[in-house]
N, C-alpha and C positions, 0 to 999 in steps of 0.2 A: 366237187358235188356228184362225181359221176365214178362208175365204177364199170368193168366188163368192157373195155377197151372204147370208152364212152359212147354206148349207144345205148344206155339205159339210167335212168333215175336212180339214186342212192335215197330209198324211200326212208331207210332208216335215220339218217342225216336230217334230211327232210322235216320228217316226223320233229323232231328236236326243235323246231322252230316254231310250233305250235302250241301254247299252251294249254288252250282247248282240249287239247289230245290225252292231258292229264285227269280230265273230268271221270268221274266215277258215278254209275247210276245202281243202285241195289248192290254195291260192292263189284261192279262189272266195269271194266274201261269202256266207253263210250266209244263205239263205231258210227261216224258220222258218213251217212249216204245223202245226205240233204243237200249237199253241194250245188244241185241246179236250181235250188231257190238261192242260195248265197254259201259260199263256200265260209271255212274259217279261216281265222287271219294270222298271219307269221308274226312273230314278234317286231321285226323291222318296221313292219308297216305303222304299228302303234306306237311305236319310239318314235318314228317321223312325226307323226300326227303330235302326240303329247310335247316334242320338242317344239315344233310350230307353236302351237296353244301357250307353252311356258315363257319363250323368249323371243318369238317374233310377231305376235298377235296384232294385228293391224289392220286398216283398210288400205286402199292401195290408191296411187298415183300422189303421194304428199312426199313433202322433202324432208323429211326425218328418217333416221335410221329403219327402224321396224317398219314403216311401210313402204320403202325401198326395198328391205329384203322381201316383203311379201312379194311385190312386184316380181323379183329376180325367182321367186319360189314357183309363182304362174307360171313363169316363160319357161323354167326348168321341166313343170310340168308338162307343159303342150309338147316340147322338144320330147319327151318321154314316152308320151303316147302318141307321137308322130311315129317313134320309131316303133313301136308294140304294133301300130293299124298300117305302116307302111305308107304313110302320108308325109304332109309337111307339116310344120307348127302351125303356120297360119291357116291350117285347115281343121284345127281342133279346137272345138268348142265345147265349155262345160256346163252343167244345168243340174236340177235336183233330182233326175232320174230319165230312164229314156222316155218312158211314158210323157212325161211331161214335155220334153223336149220336140216327142213326136208331135203331140197337139199343138206346138207353137211352130213348128216348122209347117204343118198341115194347112193352120189358118194363113201363112205367109202364102204358100202356095196356090191355096185356095183363091186369094184376091186376083189371081193371074186366069182361072178358070172361069167356064160359063156353062149355063145347063148345056146337059148334052156331050160333055166333056167326060172322059171316060180315065178309071183308076181302075187297075188290076190288084186283086187280094186274092190270099188263096185260104183253104179250109184247113192248112197245117200250122198257121203262123199263132204265136200268140196274141192275144187280143191287142195289148199293145200296137201291132202293126196292123188292126184291121179298123176299130172303133175310130182312131183319128181322121182315116178317111172316109169312114161311113159319115162321120158329124159333116162331112164337105157334101155328102148327098143331100143331105137337110138342108143345110145353109147355103148351097150354092146350086142345086141342081145337078150335081155331077153324077154320073151312073158308076154305078160299081159292077165290076165283073168278079166273079169268084172261080177261081180254079180249083176243082173238086180234088180231094184226095181221095186215095186208093184203099179203103180200110183194111184189106188183106194184106198189100204189100206195106202201110205206113209210108207210102210215097205219093209225090203228088202225079197225075195224069199228066204225063209231059207233052202229050198230042193238046190237051185242053189247054195247056198253058201258051202254046203255040198258036194255037186256033183264037185264043182271046184277043190279041193285038189286032187294032183296027185303026183307020185314018184319025180317029177321035181319042187316041187313048195318048193321055199325059203323063201316066204314071205309073211303073211297076213296084208293088210293095212287096218284100218276100224277105223270107226270113233264110238265115246261113246253115241254121239247124234248130230242129225241131225241141223245144223244151221239154215236151210230153214222152216224146217217142225217140228223141236222138238222131234221129232222119238226118242227114247231111245233104242239102240240095247244091245240084251244082249253080251256083249264083252267076258265075262268072259267065256261063251258057245263057241263063236267063237274063241279065244283065244286057249281053250280045244280041239277043231278041229284041229286048226296049230301045236300046241306040238304034238298031235297024229300021226300026218303025218311026223313029224322032219322040219317043217317049225319054222321061226322066225314071230314074228308079232310087229307090230306097232300100238297103238292106238292113235287115235286123239282124244284129253278130251276137247278140247278148248271149247266147247260149251256148255259141261256137267258140268264143274267144277264148276260154279256158282250155280248150282241146285242140288247137291247132294253130297253126302259123297264119295270119291275116296278113293281105297286102292289097291296099285300098286301090293304089295304083292298076294292080295288074288286074283286080276287078273288074274295073272301070266304071265304079258307079258313081252317081252322082252324090250322093246321102249314104254314110253307114254309121250307126249306131251301135254303143256297146254299154256293159256297167261294170264297173272295176269290183263290186260286190260280189261277182260273179266268178273274179280271177283273184282272190284274196285281198282285196282291197275294201275299202269303206264304201257306204251306200252314196253313190253318185251316178249321173247321167253323163255319157261322152256323145258328142256328134262330131263325126267327121264329114266335113262339107267341100264341094269346088268351091276355091274363094271366089274366084268369077260370077258364080252361079249365086253364092249367098250374098253377094253384094249388091245382086240387081234384084233381089227379092224386096218385097215392101213388108218388111217383118214389123210386127207391133212392139213399139220400143218407146221410151221416155226420149223428150227431145234433147237433152243434155248429154245420154248416153253415147258411147263411140259410135261411128257411123261406119266402120272398117268392120270388115271381117278377120276374126272369126268372133270378136266380142259385142257385134251389133245383134247378134241373137243371145247373148247371155243376158238375161233379164234380172235388174236387183244387185247387192252384194250377194256373193257366192259364199260357199262354204270353203273356205279357202282350205282348212285342216283336211278335208276330206280330197282336194285337190291334191295336197301335199301327200297323203296316203297313197292318192292312185298313184304317183311318180313311186313311191316305194315299191308298191304291188308291182309295177312294170318292171322294176331293179330286180326284184326277188325272183320274177319269172326270169329275167336273162340270167343270173347266177345259174339257173339250171343248164344252160346250156355253154357252149363253145364256140369262140369266135373272138375276132381283134375288135370288134365294132358292136356296139349294144343291140343295132339291128341283127347282125349274122347271130347273137347269141341268141336273142328272143326268137329267131327262126328256127334256129337248131334245138331249140329248149320246147318249141312247138312240136316239132318231129318226135320229138323223145318222151312228151306228153300224149301225143296220139298212140304212138307205138306201146307204151308203157297201158293205158285206157284200153287200147284196142286187146290187150291179153287179160286182162281182169274183167271186161265185158264179156270175152269168150266162157271164161270160167264162170259167172254169173250167169249170164243165159242157159249154157248148157247144162248148169246144175238147176236150174228151176225147171227148166224144159221136162226132168227128168222125175218132177214131183207130181203125183195125180192131183187132178184138179187146179192146176195152175194153167192160167192162160197168160200166156206173152203177147204182147202189140208192138208194131211197129217191124222194122226190117230185120233179119238175122244178122250177127257178126260178118257174115263175107258181103256184105252192102256197106256203102258208106256212112258209118254213124258214129258218134260219140258215145264214152261209156256210160251213157243215161239210159234208163230202160224201164218201162212202166209194166206192170201185169195186175192178174186180180186171183183170188183164191176162190172157189166155188165155195157157196154158201155163206161168204164173209161180203160187209163191207170193206171197203179201202181204208176206211177209219179203224174199223175191228183189227184188221189185220196190224195196222202202224202203231195201234194201242198194244198188241200181243207183243209185238218186236219192241217196241221202246220198253216195256218192262223188263228185255232183256239186254238193256244197253245198247239197242240198234235202233238207230233214228232215221227213217223214212219219210217221205213226206206221202201225202193222201189227198186226193180231190181231183180237178180239171187243171189246176197250176195255170189260170187264165188261159190255157187253150181249149175254150169250151166248147168250140165246135170240133176238135177233134173228138172230145170225150164223148160226144154226141153222135158224132158217126159211129164211134164205135159201141154203141149202146150202152155207155157207162156213165151217163149224164146224174144219174140220181146215187147209183153205188159209188161212183167215183174208180179212180186207179191207183194204184200204189205204186211209187216212182222212189226208185234206187240209181243214185248219181255216183260215179268213182272218180276222185279227186287225185291230185299229186300225194295225197298223205295215205291215200287208201292199200291195204296190204290185201293179199291173198287169204291170208288168216281171217281178217275181217269179212270177207265175200265169203267164208266158209260158215263163219259165224250166223250170216244172214240167212243163208242155205238152211241150216240147222234148223233156225227158228221158223220157218215156214215149214217147213216138215215136221216140227212138235206140233206147230199148229194143225196142221191138217192130221196128223196121227191122233191127236187128242179130241179132233170132231169125229173123227170115226169111231173112238169106242164105243160100244154098245155097254148101257146102264147097265 
């Protein structure tokens, strides 16, 4: 799947794996820049899910072939996600989505805490990593400390993060990368601060997971969450948790349900087909890298994706900054970031820009992307942000099409009747 001495991705070959890329809108091929809200899906993922539903569909832990096959499929999926995240299979739990898993985990953790205990959150995060912890403030009297965002830099004020820890800190909830601005935060260092203060740590890796290698053990977090639909898989939530810690929590669960980790946090019957699809998504990503083991291939693929994405981001950033009336948000390409950026065009709401580009078959997202605090701090709470994200199938030509569309919008607005 590689060319150029094993340093870059063979994007042409990758694109053949995505049927969605054949879609046309107004007789133009669609350029998908909406990956931060959910990527397109390769054939191998859909085929794996279809095969499961057609030939193996059953509930678990019963003594007949399809049930036994389902058990084996779930075991294989835990192993795949463990390779992807740098964890152990018994540290991988599945759920409806990251938000639901986080609320569920938050309730369990909150049962251990008392009024006056503290949780640190940040203004840079998606609200799925803010609201579950804020709920504990209402339910348990826990105090929320919020680390501010520097709007000009699009990064956290690190000195404020360091100062936020006190003897009453019980948890740090922090994102590996901003889904709105693309900012990559040094979560390994942040988790180190939490550990030094005796606090637990929860890392939201939902946005980061598609753009670089992950290592749960090296990061040192107690919990880490991601969502396969952001890295070419189906809608699903994945929680990586230290086994001994998860088994010590008073998790809300049904009495007959397993009491061992990781199953003890998985409520009800799961979407087995989605879990099978998540494994296929991991195997797809592994196919983009080189190595003798799946973990080695995933680490290599993560590096390649980061390099390819950085080149596309630089082209997009530099092109947009040269267009009059365009305002860019977040750190520049020289800072740690993913190939996702937000911008605005003077005189237009984000939705108006997105509709104009959609008519030219360039699909971008608009709004606050559930990072409402980010939009508010940037002064875009009402008009919203335009977000463009590059994926493994994005080409320089598609970036040029996006730039051409924005130029056309600006030019049309400046024409005097």
